[in-house]
Each structure stands twice: as structure tokens, then as C-alpha cells.
C-alpha positions as CSV (number, residue, x, y, z in Angstrom):
1,M,-9.8,7.3,-13.8
2,I,-8.6,3.7,-13.7
3,L,-5.1,4.9,-12.6
4,K,-6.7,6.6,-9.6
5,R,-8.2,3.3,-8.5
6,I,-5.0,1.5,-9.0
7,L,-3.1,4.0,-6.9
8,L,-5.7,4.1,-4.2
9,I,-5.2,0.5,-3.1
10,P,-1.5,0.7,-2.3
11,L,-2.1,4.0,-0.6
12,L,-4.8,2.6,1.7
13,L,-2.6,-0.5,2.4
14,S,0.4,1.7,3.3
15,I,-1.7,4.0,5.6
16,S,-3.0,0.8,7.3
17,K,0.5,-0.7,7.6
18,F,2.1,2.5,9.0
19,S,-0.9,3.1,11.5
20,H,-0.2,-0.3,13.1
21,T,3.6,-0.1,13.1
22,P,4.8,0.5,16.7
23,H,7.6,3.0,17.5
24,L,7.7,4.3,13.9
25,E,9.8,7.3,13.4
26,V,9.5,9.2,10.1
27,M,13.1,10.3,10.3
28,H,14.5,6.8,10.6
29,P,13.4,4.6,7.8
30,S,14.7,1.5,9.5
31,S,11.7,1.8,11.9
32,W,9.3,1.6,9.1
33,T,9.7,-2.2,8.9
34,N,8.9,-2.9,12.6
35,S,6.4,-5.6,12.8
36,S,2.9,-4.5,13.0
37,V,1.0,-5.3,16.2
38,W,-2.6,-5.8,16.9
39,D,-3.7,-6.6,20.5
40,H,-6.7,-8.7,20.2
41,H,-7.3,-8.6,24.0
42,A,-7.4,-4.8,24.2
43,T,-10.5,-3.3,25.8
44,L,-12.0,0.1,25.5
45,W,-10.8,0.9,29.1
46,S,-7.2,-0.2,28.2
47,I,-7.2,2.3,25.4
48,L,-8.8,5.2,27.1
49,R,-6.7,5.2,30.3
50,P,-4.2,8.1,30.0
51,D,-1.4,5.9,31.5
52,S,-2.1,3.0,29.1
53,E,0.7,1.3,27.2
54,F,-1.3,2.2,24.1
55,Y,0.3,5.6,24.3
56,T,3.8,4.7,25.3
57,S,5.1,4.3,21.8
58,Y,4.6,8.0,21.1
59,S,6.9,10.8,22.1
60,Y,5.3,14.1,22.5
61,G,7.3,17.2,21.9
62,F,7.9,19.8,19.3
63,N,11.0,18.6,17.4
64,V,12.0,17.6,13.9
65,E,10.3,14.2,14.2
66,F,7.1,15.9,15.2
67,I,7.2,18.2,12.1
68,A,8.1,15.3,9.8
69,R,5.2,13.1,11.3
70,K,2.8,15.9,10.6
71,I,4.0,16.5,7.0
72,A,3.6,12.7,6.5
73,H,0.1,12.8,7.8
74,L,-0.8,15.7,5.5
75,S,0.9,14.1,2.5
76,F,-0.7,10.6,2.9
77,F,-4.2,11.8,3.7
78,G,-4.0,14.7,1.2
79,M,-3.2,12.1,-1.6
80,L,-5.9,9.9,-0.3
81,G,-8.3,12.9,-0.6
82,L,-7.2,13.7,-4.1
83,L,-7.6,10.1,-5.2
84,F,-11.1,9.8,-3.8
85,Y,-11.9,13.2,-5.5
């Protein structure tokens, strides 16, 4: 029980860090250390606009990177669910 709580903290921190890492590519570990960004001047409109720079760091398409990103999401959030259970 205590081990679950100890493992939960680093998992939450890593999810938070990777969520705020721009241009992260799962297949290229060197991109995992990009500095995190947080735009304190962002507005709701700047995020909701389809042509917003908020979306420019993502490449959409069905390729190996897309599959690796989905596996990473399932793994991290699956572990999170198991630790909360």
C-alpha cells in the first residue's frame, strides 16, 4: 500500500513534465529533455483557435511516432489508474 503511494508521486510528476514539454517525440529520447513551457499570457481564445500556435508542436498523421505516442499514453495513464486502484 505504501509502495503504491510512493510510486504515484514520481508518475504524476513525470506525466506533468511530459505534458508541458514542447516538440516531444516518443521515438527520440533527446527530445524528452526539452525545457517545459508555460505561457502565462495565454487566453482561452488563443488556445481554442484552430490555427493557434498552441497546436503547432504536434504533427498529425498515422506513423510510428503516432503509435508510440498512443502506447505511451496508455502505459502512463494505465499505471496511474492501477496505482489509484
